[in-house]
C-alpha positions, 0 to 999 in steps of 0.5 A: 317752268313755274320755278323759272317764271317765279325767278324772272318776277322776283329774282331782280329784287332778291339779287339787289336787296341790301339784306340776304334772306339766306341765314348762316348754317346752324351748328347742330350739337350731336348729343350722341357725342356727349359721354353718357356719364356727363349727361346723367350727372347734369340731370341729377344735379338739376333734380337736386336743385329743384328739390332743394328750392321746393320744401317737401312736406310729409303726408302727415304734416299736410293732413294735420294742418292747412297752413304750409307756413306753420308746418315749415315753422314747426319743422324748423323748430325741430331742425334747430333742436327746440323740439325733440321727438322723444319729448313731444311723444312723451308729452302727447302720450302716444306713439311716434306716428301719432305725435307727428300728426298732433305736433302741428295742432296741439298747443302743449306740444309746441308752446315751450319750443316756440317761446324758447325760439322767440327768446333766443331770436330777439333780433328778428323783431325789428326785421319783420314787416310792420304792415303784417304785424299791424294787420294781426293786431288792429282788429282785436285779440285772438283770445281772452287769455291774458298772455295773448292779450298783453302781447297784442296790447304791446304790439299795438302800443309799439305801432301807436294804434289806439287801444280804445278803438280796437277794444270798442270794435273787438267781438271778445270785449264782453268777456275780456277782463283787460278790455280798454286797459292801457299798459304802463311804460314798463310793459310796452316793450314789444319783442319777438315773443309777442309776435310768435305768441300771436301767430301761435294763437292764430295757427292753432285756432280751432277754426283754422285747424278744422279748415272751416271757412263759413264760421270765420268772422269778417276780415279774418282772411286778411289777418290769416294771410298776414300771419302766414307771411310772418311765419314764412319770414320767421323761417327765412330769418332764422337761417341767419345766426344772431349777431354776437355783438347785439346786446340781449334785451333786459328781462321785463319785471312787472312788479318787484318780488318781495323777499321774506326772511324767515327762521326755521323753528328746527334751526333758529340760526338758519335763514332762507330767502324766498320769493313770495308770490301773490296769495302765499302767506307766512305762518305767524306761529312757526314762520313757515311759508305756505302756498296760497291754496293752504288753508292751514299751515302745512307744518304746525296746522295753525289757521291761515290769515284772516279774510282781510289780509287774503282779499288782496292775494297776500301781496297787495295785488290789484284787483282787475275787472272780472276778478272775484273774491271767494265768499267762503275764504275771501281769497281773490281769484282771477276772472278765468277761475271757475272755482276758488283756487284756495278752497275750491268754492264755487264762483258767484254768478256773473252780472250779465245783461238781460239776454247775455249767456255763458257757454257751459262748455268753455265758460265764455260770456256771449252777447244775447244776439249770439246763437253759438258760442264765439269761442268754441262754436257750441250751440246756445243752451235752450234755457238761455234762448227761452229767457232771451225770448222773454226779454225780446218779445214784443208786448203785442 
Protein backbone atom coordinates (compact mmCIF):
# COMPACT_ATOMS: atom_id res chain seq x y z
CA UNK A 1 0.00 0.00 0.00
CA UNK A 2 2.76 2.45 0.91
CA UNK A 3 4.67 1.63 -2.27
CA UNK A 4 1.70 2.23 -4.53
CA UNK A 5 0.95 5.57 -2.79
CA UNK A 6 4.55 6.70 -3.32
CA UNK A 7 4.28 5.80 -7.00
CA UNK A 8 1.09 7.89 -7.31
CA UNK A 9 2.85 10.95 -5.80
CA UNK A 10 6.17 10.69 -7.71
CA UNK A 11 5.50 8.46 -10.62
CA UNK A 12 4.34 11.22 -12.98
CA UNK A 13 7.48 13.31 -12.51
CA UNK A 14 9.71 10.30 -12.92
CA UNK A 15 8.09 9.21 -16.16
CA UNK A 16 8.25 12.70 -17.73
CA UNK A 17 11.74 13.75 -16.50
CA UNK A 18 14.19 14.24 -19.38
CA UNK A 19 16.84 12.17 -17.58
CA UNK A 20 16.35 8.73 -16.26
CA UNK A 21 17.58 7.77 -12.83
CA UNK A 22 18.46 4.34 -14.01
CA UNK A 23 22.15 3.68 -14.73
CA UNK A 24 23.55 1.22 -17.20
CA UNK A 25 24.59 -2.02 -15.58
CA UNK A 26 28.21 -2.09 -14.45
CA UNK A 27 30.60 -4.61 -15.97
CA UNK A 28 31.88 -6.77 -13.18
CA UNK A 29 35.33 -8.30 -13.70
CA UNK A 30 35.58 -11.77 -12.37
CA UNK A 31 39.11 -12.04 -10.92
CA UNK A 32 38.79 -15.75 -10.81
CA UNK A 33 38.78 -15.81 -14.63
CA UNK A 34 42.29 -14.21 -14.76
CA UNK A 35 45.08 -16.79 -14.76
CA UNK A 36 47.00 -17.01 -11.48
CA UNK A 37 50.38 -16.60 -13.19
CA UNK A 38 49.33 -13.30 -14.80
CA UNK A 39 48.05 -11.88 -11.50
CA UNK A 40 51.31 -12.86 -9.73
CA UNK A 41 53.45 -11.31 -12.45
CA UNK A 42 51.60 -8.00 -12.17
CA UNK A 43 52.07 -7.87 -8.38
CA UNK A 44 55.78 -8.61 -8.66
CA UNK A 45 56.35 -5.91 -11.30
CA UNK A 46 54.55 -3.31 -9.18
CA UNK A 47 56.71 -4.13 -6.16
CA UNK A 48 59.89 -3.87 -8.21
CA UNK A 49 58.85 -0.46 -9.54
CA UNK A 50 58.21 0.84 -6.03
CA UNK A 51 61.57 -0.38 -4.76
CA UNK A 52 63.41 1.19 -7.69
CA UNK A 53 61.87 4.60 -7.04
CA UNK A 54 62.70 4.53 -3.31
CA UNK A 55 66.43 4.20 -2.56
CA UNK A 56 67.05 1.66 0.15
CA UNK A 57 69.59 2.55 2.83
CA UNK A 58 71.34 0.03 4.99
CA UNK A 59 71.05 0.14 8.78
CA UNK A 60 74.76 1.01 9.07
CA UNK A 61 74.32 3.96 6.70
CA UNK A 62 71.27 5.31 8.52
CA UNK A 63 72.99 5.10 11.92
CA UNK A 64 76.29 6.51 10.62
CA UNK A 65 75.06 9.84 9.25
CA UNK A 66 71.84 11.85 9.73
CA UNK A 67 71.77 13.10 6.12
CA UNK A 68 70.29 10.56 3.66
CA UNK A 69 71.47 12.79 0.81
CA UNK A 70 75.09 12.42 1.93
CA UNK A 71 74.68 8.67 2.28
CA UNK A 72 73.27 8.45 -1.26
CA UNK A 73 76.14 10.57 -2.58
CA UNK A 74 78.78 8.35 -0.96
CA UNK A 75 76.98 5.26 -2.23
CA UNK A 76 77.01 6.78 -5.70
CA UNK A 77 80.78 7.20 -5.44
CA UNK A 78 81.04 3.51 -4.60
CA UNK A 79 78.85 2.57 -7.58
CA UNK A 80 80.94 4.73 -9.91
CA UNK A 81 84.15 3.08 -8.69
CA UNK A 82 85.64 6.06 -6.84
CA UNK A 83 85.55 4.16 -3.53
CA UNK A 84 86.62 0.55 -3.20
CA UNK A 85 85.95 -1.55 -0.13
CA UNK A 86 89.53 -2.78 0.17
CA UNK A 87 91.06 0.70 -0.10
CA UNK A 88 88.63 2.20 2.41
CA UNK A 89 89.13 -0.65 4.87
CA UNK A 90 92.91 -0.36 4.60
CA UNK A 91 92.74 3.39 5.17
CA UNK A 92 90.46 2.96 8.15
CA UNK A 93 92.47 0.10 9.63
CA UNK A 94 89.38 -1.90 10.54
CA UNK A 95 87.11 -4.65 9.32
CA UNK A 96 84.57 -4.36 6.53
CA UNK A 97 81.69 -3.80 8.98
CA UNK A 98 83.54 -1.01 10.78
CA UNK A 99 84.49 0.56 7.47
CA UNK A 100 80.90 0.62 6.21
CA UNK A 101 79.83 2.68 9.23
CA UNK A 102 82.88 4.97 9.29
CA UNK A 103 82.80 5.61 5.55
CA UNK A 104 80.02 8.18 5.89
CA UNK A 105 81.64 10.27 8.63
CA UNK A 106 85.43 10.00 8.22
CA UNK A 107 87.01 12.64 5.99
CA UNK A 108 90.10 10.59 5.21
CA UNK A 109 87.99 7.79 3.72
CA UNK A 110 86.05 9.90 1.20
CA UNK A 111 88.15 13.00 0.52
CA UNK A 112 90.12 11.64 -2.43
CA UNK A 113 87.04 10.03 -3.95
CA UNK A 114 85.00 13.24 -3.68
CA UNK A 115 87.73 15.31 -5.29
CA UNK A 116 88.24 12.80 -8.11
CA UNK A 117 84.53 12.79 -8.84
CA UNK A 118 84.39 16.60 -8.84
CA UNK A 119 87.33 16.87 -11.25
CA UNK A 120 85.82 14.31 -13.61
CA UNK A 121 82.39 15.98 -13.57
CA UNK A 122 83.47 19.54 -14.29
CA UNK A 123 80.35 19.90 -16.47
CA UNK A 124 77.94 19.69 -13.51
CA UNK A 125 78.88 23.07 -12.01
CA UNK A 126 76.82 25.16 -14.45
CA UNK A 127 73.77 22.93 -13.90
CA UNK A 128 73.62 23.34 -10.12
CA UNK A 129 71.05 25.79 -8.67
CA UNK A 130 72.64 29.16 -8.04
CA UNK A 131 70.37 29.96 -5.10
CA UNK A 132 71.60 26.95 -3.13
CA UNK A 133 75.25 27.71 -3.90
CA UNK A 134 74.71 31.26 -2.69
CA UNK A 135 73.09 30.00 0.51
CA UNK A 136 76.11 27.89 1.52
CA UNK A 137 78.70 30.66 1.01
CA UNK A 138 77.00 33.95 1.84
CA UNK A 139 77.18 33.46 5.62
CA UNK A 140 80.89 32.65 5.78
CA UNK A 141 83.24 29.70 5.44
CA UNK A 142 82.69 26.28 7.07
CA UNK A 143 86.21 26.23 8.58
CA UNK A 144 89.48 28.17 8.69
CA UNK A 145 91.44 25.68 6.60
CA UNK A 146 92.84 27.25 3.46
CA UNK A 147 91.31 25.00 0.81
CA UNK A 148 87.69 25.32 1.99
CA UNK A 149 88.22 29.06 2.52
CA UNK A 150 89.62 29.54 -0.98
CA UNK A 151 86.78 27.48 -2.47
CA UNK A 152 84.23 29.65 -0.66
CA UNK A 153 85.96 32.80 -1.89
CA UNK A 154 85.92 31.51 -5.48
CA UNK A 155 82.22 30.75 -5.31
CA UNK A 156 81.46 34.17 -3.82
CA UNK A 157 83.49 35.85 -6.54
CA UNK A 158 81.59 33.82 -9.15
CA UNK A 159 78.26 34.95 -7.65
CA UNK A 160 79.54 38.54 -7.19
CA UNK A 161 79.00 38.51 -3.42
CA UNK A 162 80.90 41.19 -1.53
CA UNK A 163 83.77 39.51 0.33
CA UNK A 164 84.07 42.27 2.93
CA UNK A 165 80.44 41.97 4.00
CA UNK A 166 80.74 38.20 4.41
CA UNK A 167 83.99 38.34 6.39
CA UNK A 168 82.71 41.09 8.69
CA UNK A 169 79.76 38.92 9.77
CA UNK A 170 81.63 35.59 9.88
CA UNK A 171 82.14 34.11 13.35
CA UNK A 172 85.50 32.60 12.32
CA UNK A 173 87.19 35.79 11.14
CA UNK A 174 89.23 36.12 14.34
CA UNK A 175 91.12 32.90 13.59
CA UNK A 176 91.14 33.05 9.79
CA UNK A 177 94.37 34.18 8.16
CA UNK A 178 92.50 34.74 4.87
CA UNK A 179 89.86 37.11 6.23
CA UNK A 180 89.17 40.09 3.92
CA UNK A 181 91.67 38.72 1.38
CA UNK A 182 90.53 39.08 -2.23
CA UNK A 183 91.53 36.53 -4.85
CA UNK A 184 93.36 37.53 -7.98
CA UNK A 185 91.81 37.17 -11.43
CA UNK A 186 93.63 33.89 -12.04
CA UNK A 187 92.24 32.39 -8.81
CA UNK A 188 88.53 33.22 -9.22
CA UNK A 189 87.51 30.44 -11.66
CA UNK A 190 84.91 28.45 -9.71
CA UNK A 191 84.41 24.76 -10.52
CA UNK A 192 82.63 21.66 -9.31
CA UNK A 193 85.57 20.95 -7.00
CA UNK A 194 84.76 24.06 -4.97
CA UNK A 195 81.12 23.06 -4.48
CA UNK A 196 81.98 19.48 -3.50
CA UNK A 197 84.64 20.69 -1.05
CA UNK A 198 82.08 22.94 0.64
CA UNK A 199 79.48 20.17 0.82
CA UNK A 200 82.06 17.79 2.23
CA UNK A 201 82.96 20.31 4.95
CA UNK A 202 79.33 20.79 5.97
CA UNK A 203 78.37 17.10 5.83
CA UNK A 204 81.35 16.00 7.95
CA UNK A 205 81.03 18.80 10.48
CA UNK A 206 81.10 17.32 14.02
CA UNK A 207 77.83 19.08 14.85
CA UNK A 208 76.13 17.44 11.87
CA UNK A 209 77.58 13.97 12.40
CA UNK A 210 76.68 13.97 16.10
CA UNK A 211 73.15 15.19 15.35
CA UNK A 212 73.31 18.05 17.87
CA UNK A 213 70.81 20.81 17.16
CA UNK A 214 71.11 23.13 20.15
CA UNK A 215 74.72 24.17 19.52
CA UNK A 216 74.23 25.13 15.87
CA UNK A 217 74.61 28.85 15.08
CA UNK A 218 71.73 30.93 13.79
CA UNK A 219 70.92 30.43 10.13
CA UNK A 220 72.72 27.08 9.94
CA UNK A 221 69.51 25.18 9.17
CA UNK A 222 69.04 27.13 5.93
CA UNK A 223 72.63 26.41 4.94
CA UNK A 224 72.27 22.70 5.66
CA UNK A 225 69.02 22.40 3.70
CA UNK A 226 70.69 23.98 0.66
CA UNK A 227 73.70 21.69 1.06
CA UNK A 228 71.46 18.64 1.14
CA UNK A 229 69.64 19.76 -2.00
CA UNK A 230 72.96 20.20 -3.78
CA UNK A 231 73.99 16.68 -2.79
CA UNK A 232 70.78 15.34 -4.31
CA UNK A 233 71.44 17.33 -7.48
CA UNK A 234 74.95 15.87 -7.73
CA UNK A 235 73.59 12.34 -7.47
CA UNK A 236 70.93 12.99 -10.10
CA UNK A 237 73.22 14.81 -12.53
CA UNK A 238 75.94 12.18 -12.22
CA UNK A 239 73.65 9.67 -13.94
CA UNK A 240 74.10 11.58 -17.20
CA UNK A 241 77.49 10.91 -18.84
CA UNK A 242 79.88 13.73 -19.66
CA UNK A 243 79.50 15.24 -23.11
CA UNK A 244 82.69 14.22 -24.95
CA UNK A 245 82.60 17.43 -26.99
CA UNK A 246 82.97 19.64 -23.90
CA UNK A 247 86.52 20.93 -23.44
CA UNK A 248 88.12 20.24 -20.09
CA UNK A 249 88.96 23.33 -18.01
CA UNK A 250 92.58 24.36 -17.88
CA UNK A 251 94.39 23.57 -14.66
CA UNK A 252 94.78 26.53 -12.35
CA UNK A 253 98.38 27.51 -11.75
CA UNK A 254 98.69 29.82 -8.75
CA UNK A 255 102.38 30.55 -9.27
CA UNK A 256 105.04 29.60 -11.76
CA UNK A 257 107.05 26.64 -10.65
CA UNK A 258 110.72 27.33 -10.58
CA UNK A 259 112.87 24.67 -12.15
CA UNK A 260 116.49 24.40 -11.25
CA UNK A 261 119.20 22.59 -13.16
CA UNK A 262 121.86 21.02 -10.99
CA UNK A 263 124.71 18.68 -11.66
CA UNK A 264 125.25 15.64 -9.49
CA UNK A 265 128.77 15.51 -8.08
CA UNK A 266 128.99 11.81 -8.84
CA UNK A 267 128.39 12.44 -12.55
CA UNK A 268 129.20 15.91 -13.84
CA UNK A 269 127.68 15.19 -17.23
CA UNK A 270 124.16 14.36 -15.97
CA UNK A 271 121.60 17.01 -15.09
CA UNK A 272 118.07 16.80 -13.66
CA UNK A 273 115.13 19.15 -13.83
CA UNK A 274 113.20 19.34 -10.57
CA UNK A 275 110.47 21.51 -9.06
CA UNK A 276 111.62 23.68 -6.17
CA UNK A 277 108.85 23.97 -3.62
CA UNK A 278 108.67 26.76 -1.02
CA UNK A 279 111.36 26.19 1.60
CA UNK A 280 113.44 23.72 -0.42
CA UNK A 281 117.07 24.73 -0.97
CA UNK A 282 120.05 23.70 -3.06
CA UNK A 283 123.35 23.05 -1.35
CA UNK A 284 126.10 25.42 -2.51
CA UNK A 285 128.77 22.77 -1.91
CA UNK A 286 127.44 19.78 -3.86
CA UNK A 287 124.36 21.14 -5.70
CA UNK A 288 122.13 18.63 -3.95
CA UNK A 289 118.51 19.68 -3.50
CA UNK A 290 117.27 19.42 0.08
CA UNK A 291 113.78 19.59 1.50
CA UNK A 292 112.78 22.52 3.68
CA UNK A 293 112.99 20.46 6.87
CA UNK A 294 116.68 19.65 6.34
CA UNK A 295 118.92 21.90 8.45
CA UNK A 296 122.05 20.38 6.89
CA UNK A 297 122.65 18.98 3.44
CA UNK A 298 121.54 15.37 3.30
CA UNK A 299 124.46 14.46 1.04
CA UNK A 300 127.54 16.39 2.19
CA UNK A 301 126.33 17.51 5.67
CA UNK A 302 127.02 21.17 4.90
CA UNK A 303 125.02 23.78 6.78
CA UNK A 304 121.84 25.06 5.18
CA UNK A 305 121.24 28.62 3.95
CA UNK A 306 121.28 31.56 6.30
CA UNK A 307 118.24 33.02 7.99
CA UNK A 308 117.91 35.86 5.49
CA UNK A 309 117.25 33.50 2.61
CA UNK A 310 115.04 31.14 4.58
CA UNK A 311 112.73 33.77 6.00
CA UNK A 312 110.74 33.84 2.79
CA UNK A 313 110.59 30.08 2.38
CA UNK A 314 113.41 29.92 -0.15
CA UNK A 315 111.19 30.82 -3.08
CA UNK A 316 110.00 34.36 -2.45
CA UNK A 317 106.73 33.25 -0.84
CA UNK A 318 104.56 36.12 0.32
CA UNK A 319 103.96 36.13 4.06
CA UNK A 320 100.25 36.21 4.91
CA UNK A 321 98.39 37.23 8.04
CA UNK A 322 99.03 34.75 10.84
CA UNK A 323 102.21 33.29 9.32
CA UNK A 324 105.26 33.42 11.59
CA UNK A 325 109.03 33.15 11.43
CA UNK A 326 110.79 30.67 13.67
CA UNK A 327 113.01 32.31 16.29
CA UNK A 328 115.57 29.49 16.07
CA UNK A 329 116.04 28.97 12.32
CA UNK A 330 114.06 31.91 10.85
CA UNK A 331 111.99 29.56 8.70
CA UNK A 332 108.62 30.97 7.64
CA UNK A 333 105.71 28.82 8.84
CA UNK A 334 102.02 28.92 8.05
CA UNK A 335 99.61 30.15 10.70
CA UNK A 336 98.25 26.63 11.31
CA UNK A 337 101.67 25.25 12.33
CA UNK A 338 102.02 24.89 16.09
CA UNK A 339 105.75 24.20 15.74
CA UNK A 340 108.37 25.03 13.15
CA UNK A 341 108.20 22.78 10.10
CA UNK A 342 111.97 22.85 9.76
CA UNK A 343 113.41 22.57 13.27
CA UNK A 344 110.28 21.76 15.34
CA UNK A 345 110.78 24.89 17.41
CA UNK A 346 107.76 26.25 19.32
CA UNK A 347 105.53 28.91 17.81
CA UNK A 348 105.77 32.32 19.47
CA UNK A 349 102.73 33.43 21.48
CA UNK A 350 99.94 35.00 19.47
CA UNK A 351 99.05 38.62 19.94
CA UNK A 352 95.64 38.23 21.56
CA UNK A 353 93.31 40.97 22.64
CA UNK A 354 92.47 41.14 26.36
CA UNK A 355 90.07 38.31 27.16
CA UNK A 356 90.56 36.32 23.96
CA UNK A 357 91.78 32.75 24.44
CA UNK A 358 93.22 29.82 22.50
CA UNK A 359 91.62 26.39 22.64
CA UNK A 360 94.11 23.85 24.03
CA UNK A 361 92.44 21.09 22.01
CA UNK A 362 92.34 22.48 18.45
CA UNK A 363 94.41 25.71 18.75
CA UNK A 364 91.42 27.80 17.62
CA UNK A 365 91.44 31.44 18.72
CA UNK A 366 88.18 32.43 20.41
CA UNK A 367 86.77 35.78 21.39
CA UNK A 368 86.42 36.68 25.06
CA UNK A 369 82.64 36.18 24.99
CA UNK A 370 82.92 32.52 23.96
CA UNK A 371 82.48 30.09 26.85
CA UNK A 372 83.12 27.07 24.59
CA UNK A 373 85.39 26.73 21.57
CA UNK A 374 83.68 27.65 18.30
CA UNK A 375 85.57 24.93 16.47
CA UNK A 376 85.44 21.83 18.71
CA UNK A 377 82.95 22.85 21.46
CA UNK A 378 85.47 22.27 24.24
CA UNK A 379 84.87 24.26 27.41
CA UNK A 380 86.97 27.33 28.05
CA UNK A 381 90.01 26.72 30.28
CA UNK A 382 89.66 27.95 33.83
CA UNK A 383 92.81 30.08 33.67
CA UNK A 384 91.65 32.12 30.68
CA UNK A 385 88.21 32.55 32.25
CA UNK A 386 89.74 34.02 35.42
CA UNK A 387 91.95 36.30 33.36
CA UNK A 388 88.93 37.49 31.39
CA UNK A 389 87.14 38.23 34.66
CA UNK A 390 89.98 40.56 35.65
CA UNK A 391 89.52 42.55 32.45
CA UNK A 392 85.74 42.68 32.56
CA UNK A 393 85.27 43.22 36.32
CA UNK A 394 83.98 46.65 37.16
CA UNK A 395 86.01 48.71 39.69
CA UNK A 396 82.99 49.13 41.99
